[in-house]
N, C-alpha and C positions, 0 to 999 in steps of 0.2 A: 303120571308114575304109578304104578301098582305095589301095595307093600309086600314086603317079603319077610319070612319068618327067621327070628333069630332066638337064640338063648338068652336068658335074663338069669343069672346067677346072683342069688340075694344070700349074703353071708352076715349073720349076726353074731359078734363075738365081742371079747374083752376088748376096750380102747388101748389098754397097756401094750397090745400085739400090732396095733395099726401099721407102725412104719414098716417093721419086716415083712407083714402080710402084702402091704401094698406093693413091695417090691418084689414078692414073689409071684404076685397075680401079673403083674408085669412082665416080668421074665417068663411066665407060662402063656403069654398070649394075650392080654389083656390090651387093648387100644386105649383104653381110658376106663374110668370107676366114679362113682357118686358115693360120698361118705357123708352120713349125717347121724347126729346123735340117737340113741334109742334107750329106751328103758320099757319094763315090762315084768311081768312074772313068768316062770317057768320051772321046771324040773329043780332047778337050782334054789329057788327062792325068788323073792324078787329082786329087782336091780335097778337102779336110778341113776342118772347122769348128774347128781350132784357133788359126789364125792368120787374124785379122780380113781382110785383103785377099785371102787364099784362102778363105774361107769362102763357101757356098751356102746358099740357104733353098730351101723348096719352099711354094709359096702354092697352096690349094686353094680352089676358088670353086663353090659350087652355085647354078644361076640356069637361067633358061629360056633357050630357043632363040635368040631375039632378042640378049639380053644376051651371051650365049655368042658370037656371031658378032662384035658389036661388041668385045668385049673381046679375042677372038681376033685380029681385024684391026688394033686399036689398038696391040696390045702387039707384034704383027709389024712395023707399020710403024715405031714410036718405038724399040724395043730391039734387035732381030733383027741388024741390021748392026755394032753395037757391043759387045756383051755375050754371053756365053757364056749360053746360053738354049735350053731344049725346052720346049714347050709340047704337051699333050695332051690331048684331050678323049674323055670316055666318055659314054654314056647310064647314068643310074643310077635306082633306084626309091627314092622318098622318101615319107615320112608328112608331112602338113602341107604340103603343095606350096605353099601361099599365103605361107610364110616365104622363098621362095627365088623 
């Protein structure tokens, strides 16, 4: 079995929008995702996961090109104006590409 290329979308954002964000990315074509707590420092200052309103999450989604563009555009249109968020896309090699 040879690896196949898929897109890895990574979204780092405010934990307060986790539930609606996950519903949206599924509706936009994600078959699955991984969510982890995140902390760090950026343009809007230092954020840690110790206080709910100040918590961040990291959402990772493996998908095909079409789903990646739909999720990228949908998330940008719905959330970028009002929430701290970064989203980046990478090409990755995966086994069992039919899962993504």
